[in-house]
Phi, psi and omega in degrees: 000150183241139185230137187241130177283127177287344180280304187243348177091004175299141178245124181251134173268126176164171187286334179225163171290150179292162176305312176218154182296126177293340181270308188247352180083007180298152182284165182314316185302342179277354177271137176244140175281131179286141180291173179297321182292316175296316180300316178301317183297317182293319181294319179293323181294317177305313185295315173301316180295322177298318180299317179298315178297320179295320181291325178304310184297322178293323179296323175301318180293324178295323176295318182297311182298321182290327174297313183297319180295319175300312184296330178292338173046043187296309178201166186299323178301313176298311184298322179290321174301314178294316179299318177296321177296319179296313178304312176304313186291323180298307186292328178286325173297318174297321179294322179297317177302313180297321182288322174291333172294316177298323174304309188291323178289333177268007182070024183261022181273314174070000000 
């Protein structure tokens, strides 16, 4: 079962709501059990958010590799490819940040 704190939005996994919210300290009475539909949305959101964070980490590696490739400055073609990869990774990381912010504002963080 999933329980959501009405005060701060913290989601608790368990058979019962916690005695107090681990985030804001609200009492047990402030927790509402999520419906099956809400629970499914939270679980999908958790998975999507995990995938975004994994992709974000890979993009950081791409930026690092691209920087090294550009710094080697072997030839214009190589430098161009590494520059394009670095730019793509930087822009995509910013898109992920914006998407995750949207998820948080819509309560889809879970």
